[in-house]
C-alpha positions in Angstrom: -85.1 -77.1 -52.7 -86.8 -73.8 -51.9 -85.6 -70.8 -53.9 -84.6 -67.8 -51.8 -86.0 -64.6 -53.1 -83.6 -61.7 -53.8 -83.7 -58.6 -51.8 -85.1 -55.7 -53.8 -85.0 -51.9 -53.4 -87.6 -49.8 -55.2 -88.3 -46.1 -55.5 -91.5 -45.6 -53.5 -92.0 -41.9 -53.6 -93.8 -41.8 -57.0 -96.0 -44.7 -56.0 -96.9 -42.9 -52.8 -97.9 -39.8 -54.7 -100.1 -41.7 -57.0 -101.7 -43.8 -54.2 -102.2 -40.7 -52.0 -104.2 -38.9 -54.8 -106.1 -42.1 -55.7 -106.8 -42.9 -52.1 -108.3 -39.5 -51.4 -110.2 -39.0 -54.7 -110.5 -42.4 -56.3 -109.3 -40.6 -59.4 -108.3 -43.7 -61.5 -111.5 -45.6 -60.8 -113.6 -42.6 -61.6 -111.7 -41.8 -64.8 -110.6 -45.2 -66.1 -113.2 -47.5 -64.5 -115.3 -49.6 -66.9 -113.6 -48.6 -70.2 -111.1 -51.4 -70.4 -113.4 -54.1 -71.7 -111.3 -57.3 -71.7 -108.3 -55.3 -70.5 -108.6 -56.1 -66.8 -105.4 -54.4 -65.9 -106.2 -51.0 -67.5 -106.4 -49.1 -64.2 -103.2 -50.7 -63.0 -101.4 -50.1 -66.3 -102.4 -46.4 -66.1 -100.9 -46.2 -62.7 -97.8 -47.9 -63.9 -97.4 -45.6 -66.9 -97.7 -42.5 -64.6 -95.2 -44.1 -62.1 -92.8 -44.6 -65.0 -93.0 -40.9 -66.0 -92.1 -39.9 -62.5 -89.2 -42.3 -62.2 -87.1 -43.7 -65.0 -89.2 -42.8 -68.1 -88.5 -46.2 -69.7 -89.9 -47.1 -73.1 -92.9 -49.4 -73.0 -90.9 -52.4 -74.2 -88.6 -52.1 -71.1 -91.3 -51.8 -68.4 -91.3 -55.5 -67.6 -87.5 -55.9 -67.3 -87.0 -52.4 -65.8 -89.2 -52.7 -62.7 -89.3 -55.4 -60.0 -92.0 -57.9 -59.2 -92.5 -56.1 -55.9 -93.6 -53.0 -57.7 -96.1 -54.8 -59.9 -97.5 -56.5 -56.8 -98.0 -53.2 -55.1 -99.8 -51.9 -58.2 -102.2 -54.9 -57.8 -101.1 -56.8 -60.8 -101.9 -60.5 -60.2 -99.1 -61.4 -62.6 -96.7 -59.3 -64.7 -98.3 -58.6 -68.1 -96.4 -59.0 -71.4 -95.1 -56.1 -73.4 -97.9 -56.5 -75.9 -100.4 -56.1 -73.1 -98.8 -52.8 -72.1 -99.0 -51.6 -75.8 -102.6 -52.6 -76.0 -103.5 -50.7 -72.8 -101.7 -47.6 -74.0 -103.7 -47.8 -77.2 -106.9 -48.2 -75.3 -106.1 -45.1 -73.4 -105.6 -43.2 -76.6 -108.7 -44.6 -78.3 -110.8 -43.5 -75.3 -109.1 -40.1 -74.8 -112.3 -38.1 -75.6 -114.2 -40.2 -73.0 -111.3 -39.8 -70.5 -111.3 -36.0 -71.1 -115.0 -35.9 -70.4 -114.6 -37.9 -67.2 -111.6 -35.7 -66.2 -113.8 -32.6 -66.6 -116.6 -34.2 -64.5 -114.0 -35.0 -61.8 -112.8 -31.4 -61.7 -116.3 -30.0 -61.4 -117.3 -32.5 -58.7 -114.2 -31.7 -56.7 -114.5 -27.9 -57.3 -111.1 -27.8 -59.0 -112.4 -26.3 -62.2 -111.8 -22.5 -61.9 -113.2 -19.9 -64.3 -109.8 -18.4 -65.3 -108.0 -20.6 -67.8 -104.6 -20.1 -69.5 -104.4 -21.6 -73.1 -101.2 -22.2 -74.9 -99.7 -24.5 -77.6 -96.4 -26.3 -78.1 -94.9 -29.1 -80.1 -92.7 -32.2 -79.8 -90.8 -34.1 -82.3 -90.6 -37.8 -83.4 -87.6 -40.0 -83.6 -87.9 -42.0 -86.9 -90.5 -41.5 -89.5 -93.2 -40.2 -87.1 -96.7 -41.3 -86.7 -99.9 -40.1 -88.3 -99.5 -36.7 -86.6 -96.0 -36.4 -87.9 -95.6 -33.2 -90.1 -92.9 -30.6 -90.4 -93.7 -27.3 -88.9 -92.3 -24.6 -86.6 -90.4 -26.5 -84.0 -90.3 -25.1 -80.5 -87.7 -27.7 -79.6 -85.1 -26.6 -82.2 -85.5 -29.8 -84.4 -86.8 -28.4 -87.7 -85.6 -31.4 -89.7 -87.8 -33.8 -87.8 -91.5 -34.5 -88.0 -93.5 -33.4 -85.1 -97.0 -33.0 -83.6 -98.6 -30.0 -81.9 -100.5 -30.1 -78.6 -102.5 -27.6 -76.6 -103.3 -27.3 -73.0 -105.7 -25.3 -70.9 -104.8 -24.9 -67.2 -106.5 -23.1 -64.4 -105.2 -20.2 -62.4 -104.9 -22.8 -59.6 -102.4 -24.7 -61.9 -104.7 -27.7 -62.4 -104.6 -28.8 -66.0 -108.2 -29.1 -67.4 -108.0 -29.9 -71.2 -105.6 -31.4 -73.8 -105.7 -31.2 -77.6 -103.4 -32.9 -80.1 -103.0 -32.0 -83.8 -100.6 -32.5 -86.7 -97.2 -30.9 -86.6 -98.0 -28.3 -89.3 -101.2 -27.0 -87.6 -100.8 -23.3 -86.7 -101.8 -22.0 -83.3 -104.7 -19.9 -84.7 -106.2 -23.1 -86.2 -105.4 -25.3 -83.3 -107.2 -22.8 -81.0 -110.5 -23.7 -82.6 -110.1 -27.3 -81.4 -109.2 -26.1 -77.9 -112.3 -24.0 -77.8 -114.4 -27.1 -78.4 -112.6 -28.8 -75.5 -113.2 -25.7 -73.3 -116.9 -25.6 -74.2 -117.3 -29.0 -72.6 -115.2 -28.1 -69.5 -116.0 -24.5 -68.6 -119.0 -22.6 -67.4 -120.3 -19.5 -69.1 -118.5 -16.3 -68.2 -115.1 -18.1 -67.9 -112.0 -16.0 -68.8 -109.6 -17.4 -71.4 -106.1 -15.9 -71.5 -103.8 -16.6 -74.4 -101.0 -15.1 -76.5 -101.0 -13.6 -80.0 -100.8 -17.1 -81.7 -104.5 -17.7 -81.2 -105.5 -14.0 -81.5 -107.7 -13.8 -84.6 -111.1 -12.1 -85.2 -112.7 -15.5 -85.9 -111.4 -17.0 -82.6 -112.4 -13.9 -80.6 -115.9 -14.0 -82.1 -116.2 -17.7 -81.3 -115.2 -17.0 -77.7 -117.9 -14.4 -77.3 -120.4 -16.7 -79.1 -119.7 -19.3 -76.4 -120.3 -16.6 -73.8 -116.7 -16.7 -72.6 -114.4 -13.7 -72.0 -110.8 -13.2 -73.2 -107.6 -11.4 -72.6 -105.0 -11.7 -75.3 -101.8 -10.1 -76.7 -102.1 -8.1 -79.9 -99.7 -9.3 -82.6 -96.8 -6.9 -82.9 -97.4 -5.6 -86.4 -95.8 -2.2 -87.2 -98.7 -0.2 -88.6 -101.3 -1.0 -85.9 -98.7 -0.5 -83.2 -97.6 2.9 -84.6 -101.3 4.0 -84.5 -101.6 2.7 -81.0 -98.4 4.6 -79.9 -100.0 7.8 -81.2 -103.0 7.1 -79.0 -100.7 6.3 -76.1 -98.8 9.6 -76.5 -101.9 11.7 -76.6 -103.8 9.8 -73.8 -104.0 9.9 -70.0 -101.6 7.4 -68.6 -102.1 5.1 -65.6 -99.0 4.0 -63.8 -98.9 0.3 -62.9 -96.2 -1.5 -60.9 -95.9 -5.3 -60.9 -92.8 -7.2 -59.6 -91.0 -3.9 -59.0 -91.3 -3.0 -62.8 -93.2 0.2 -63.6 -95.6 0.3 -66.6 -97.6 3.1 -68.1 -101.0 2.3 -69.6 -103.5 4.0 -71.8 -106.9 2.4 -72.3 -108.5 2.7 -75.8 -112.2 1.7 -75.8 -113.4 0.4 -79.2 -116.8 -0.7 -80.2 -116.7 -4.2 -78.7 -113.2 -4.4 -77.3 -110.9 -2.6 -75.0 -107.2 -2.2 -75.9 -104.7 -1.7 -73.0 -101.6 0.0 -74.5 -98.6 -0.6 -72.1 -95.1 0.9 -72.1 -92.2 0.0 -69.9 -88.9 1.8 -70.0 -87.1 -1.2 -68.4 -88.7 -3.5 -71.0 -87.5 -1.2 -73.8 -84.0 -1.2 -72.5 -84.0 -5.0 -72.2 -85.4 -5.5 -75.7 -82.9 -3.1 -77.3 -80.1 -4.8 -75.5 -81.2 -8.2 -76.7 -81.6 -7.0 -80.3 -78.2 -5.4 -80.1 -76.5 -8.6 -79.1 -78.3 -10.5 -81.8 -77.4 -7.9 -84.4 -73.7 -8.0 -83.4 -73.7 -11.8 -83.7 -75.1 -11.5 -87.2 -72.5 -8.9 -88.2 -69.8 -11.2 -87.1 -71.2 -13.9 -89.5 -71.7 -11.3 -92.3 -75.3 -12.4 -92.3 -77.1 -9.0 -92.6 -74.5 -6.8 -94.3 -72.5 -8.8 -96.9 -75.3 -11.0 -98.1 -76.7 -8.3 -100.5 -73.2 -7.5 -101.7 -72.5 -11.1 -102.5 -75.8 -11.5 -104.3 -75.0 -8.6 -106.6 -78.1 -6.5 -105.5 -75.9 -3.6 -104.7 -75.1 -2.9 -108.4 -77.4 -0.4 -110.2 -77.4 1.2 -113.7 -78.6 4.8 -114.3 -79.1 6.5 -117.8 -77.7 10.0 -118.0 -76.9 12.6 -120.7 -73.3 11.4 -120.7 -74.3 7.7 -121.0 -74.9 4.8 -118.7 -73.5 5.2 -115.2 -72.9 2.0 -113.2 -73.1 2.3 -109.4 -71.3 -0.3 -107.2 -71.8 -0.6 -103.5 -68.8 -0.6 -101.1 -68.8 -1.8 -97.5 -68.0 1.0 -95.0 -65.4 -0.1 -92.4 -63.9 3.1 -91.1 -66.4 5.8 -90.1 -69.5 5.5 -87.8 -71.5 2.6 -86.6 -73.8 0.5 -88.7 -77.4 1.1 -87.8 -79.2 -1.8 -86.1 -82.0 -2.6 -88.6 -83.8 -4.8 -86.0 -84.8 -1.9 -83.9 -88.3 -0.9 -85.0 -89.3 1.9 -82.5 -91.9 -0.5 -81.0 -89.6 -1.6 -78.2 -91.1 -1.4 -74.7 -94.7 -1.4 -76.0 -97.2 -4.2 -76.0 -101.0 -4.2 -76.3 -103.5 -6.4 -74.5 -107.0 -6.9 -76.0 -110.1 -7.9 -74.0 -113.9 -7.8 -74.3 -113.9 -6.8 -70.6 -113.3 -3.3 -69.3 -111.0 -3.8 -66.3 -108.4 -1.9 -64.4 -105.1 -1.9 -66.2 -103.3 -3.5 -63.3 -105.8 -6.3 -63.1 -105.5 -7.1 -66.8 -101.7 -7.1 -66.7 -101.6 -9.2 -63.6 -103.9 -11.8 -65.2 -101.9 -11.9 -68.4 -98.6 -12.3 -66.5 -100.1 -15.3 -64.7 -100.0 -17.0 -68.1 -96.6 -18.3 -67.1 -98.6 -21.1 -65.4 -99.2 -22.6 -68.9 -95.5 -22.2 -69.8 -94.5 -23.9 -66.5 -96.8 -26.8 -67.3 -95.1 -27.2 -70.7 -91.7 -27.3 -69.0 -93.0 -29.9 -66.6 -94.4 -32.0 -69.5 -91.2 -31.8 -71.6 -88.5 -31.8 -69.0 -90.1 -33.2 -65.9 -92.0 -36.1 -67.4 -89.7 -36.2 -70.5 -92.2 -36.0 -73.3 -89.6 -35.7 -76.0 -88.7 -37.3 -78.3 -91.7 -39.4 -79.2 -91.0 -43.0 -80.4 -94.5 -44.3 -80.8 -96.4 -45.9 -83.6 -100.1 -45.9 -84.0 -102.4 -43.0 -83.7 -104.0 -44.3 -80.5 -100.6 -45.1 -78.9 -99.4 -41.6 -79.5 -102.6 -40.0 -78.1 -102.4 -42.4 -75.1 -98.8 -41.6 -74.5 -99.4 -37.8 -74.4 -102.6 -38.3 -72.3 -100.6 -40.3 -69.7 -98.1 -37.4 -69.5 -100.8 -34.9 -69.2 -102.5 -37.0 -66.4 -99.2 -37.4 -64.6 -98.7 -33.6 -64.4 -102.3 -33.3 -63.2 -101.5 -35.7 -60.3 -98.4 -33.7 -59.5 -100.1 -30.3 -59.6 -103.0 -31.5 -57.5 -100.6 -32.9 -54.9 -98.6 -29.7 -54.8 -101.9 -27.7 -54.5 -103.0 -29.7 -51.5 -99.5 -29.9 -49.9 -99.4 -27.5 -46.9 -95.7 -27.0 -46.4 -94.1 -27.9 -49.8 -91.3 -25.8 -51.0 -91.2 -27.8 -54.3 -92.8 -26.0 -57.2 -92.1 -28.1 -60.4 -92.2 -31.6 -61.6 -88.5 -31.9 -62.4 -87.4 -31.0 -58.9 -90.2 -33.0 -57.3 -88.9 -36.2 -59.1 -85.5 -35.9 -57.4 -87.1 -36.0 -54.0 -89.6 -38.7 -54.9 -86.9 -41.0 -56.3 -84.8 -40.6 -53.2 -87.5 -42.2 -51.0 -86.8 -45.9 -51.2 -88.3 -49.1 -49.8 -86.0 -52.1 -49.4 -87.7 -55.5 -49.1 -85.5 -58.0 -47.4 -86.0 -61.8 -47.6 -84.0 -63.4 -44.8 -82.8 -67.1 -45.3 -85.0 -67.9 -42.3 -88.0 -66.1 -41.1 -90.5 -63.7 -42.7 -89.6 -60.8 -45.1 -89.5 -57.3 -43.8 -89.1 -53.8 -45.4 -87.1 -50.7 -44.6 -88.2 -47.2 -45.6 -85.2 -44.9 -46.1 -84.3 -41.4 -47.2 -87.2 -39.5 -45.6 -86.4 -35.8 -46.0 -88.3 -32.6 -44.9 -89.2 -32.0 -48.6 -90.9 -35.4 -48.9 -92.8 -34.9 -45.7 -94.0 -31.5 -46.9 -95.3 -33.1 -50.1 -96.7 -36.4 -48.8 -97.3 -35.7 -45.1 -98.1 -38.6 -42.9 -99.1 -40.8 -45.9 -95.5 -42.1 -46.2 -96.1 -43.9 -42.8 -98.2 -46.4 -44.8 -95.0 -47.9 -46.2 -93.2 -48.2 -42.9 -92.9 -51.8 -41.7 -94.8 -51.8 -38.3 -93.5 -55.2 -37.4 -89.8 -54.2 -37.1 -89.9 -53.0 -33.4 -91.4 -56.4 -32.4 -88.5 -58.3 -34.1 -85.6 -56.7 -32.2 
């Protein structure tokens, strides 16, 4: 007796996005082709891993049971691989990550997607369990200080196309991690490229290396009290240039040094905001007795003084009636910040470029929230590297699609996933006759992202059946 196949509905939006990019650029063949060895399904597995990050974000051991046979068939799998095969493919991706990075760089150059203004930033993610070889305790951006983590860095262009990825242990500081990123940028970028980064990577050694590689830089000067006090004196005595960006007014004084230009900025609105934030934080700490009663409890308020009449013991007492307690968090540097560059540019240009650094921050949000990087539950070194590379690749595919979309109002991966997952394809197997499919939930946002490409999934035979 012939078995009747079950009807199946699958989310087709993420698959359409992947196939649209691959059909236009042959990205997966150009990047993954020829590196699988005996892994004949490596290209298909890479597509499946990216599809998974844009849909359900299942763990590797649930891929086989979590997705239908119809999806595997559309991804060109001749048969559904076992879980161990998926693990091996993920590890192969990790083992070949330097080679994949090089091919990715070549792809960007050939398609003229590699721009000469790059934003560099670093973040971290934590492990569930004991952690892998990268697992170390360090500063946790995710608020999980008790768990082991790894750090990773990205370089993304001013066109929002990710260009480089680095991965280091969880206790590696940004200033050290920056040196690994520079090696990646050296292989990716042309001479004269501009690197924009925050104060975490701002060291004399790093800036010297940038100039040695014949790159340029714009970076934020660390907010240390003594250097900033000297800079404020220069600001007060200097000729100020007024800059307005996003309806916020800044004053700037340029200070030309031997081999660097300092751009000293001040904003009244920024000062008010910073004082307000510090005020709220100080009041919260007062309520917890964190800043005031701590010294009294530890006994540090007691002092002994020798006088002609003998030893006088002084004991501190908490003032509760008169006046307000001074906010010790206010330093007098509020509203000021300094940008450093080896280029002598107009203040507005420098500030606008630095503010565009939020493209890197948006990429981190897409990596962590959109493609759900955290927490990491992987095992071997290569599996961890492969996992993070797949997420980096998936966000590249998303940003490339959004860059090429003409009418898209969607700007981030998290929102994009909602629209992609609404687009469904239902495959129906009638008791008699041939199977047919129904494409549903086509909305203007999907059309703005995928355009006419979604017509590929519409069953053209339906009008002839009824």
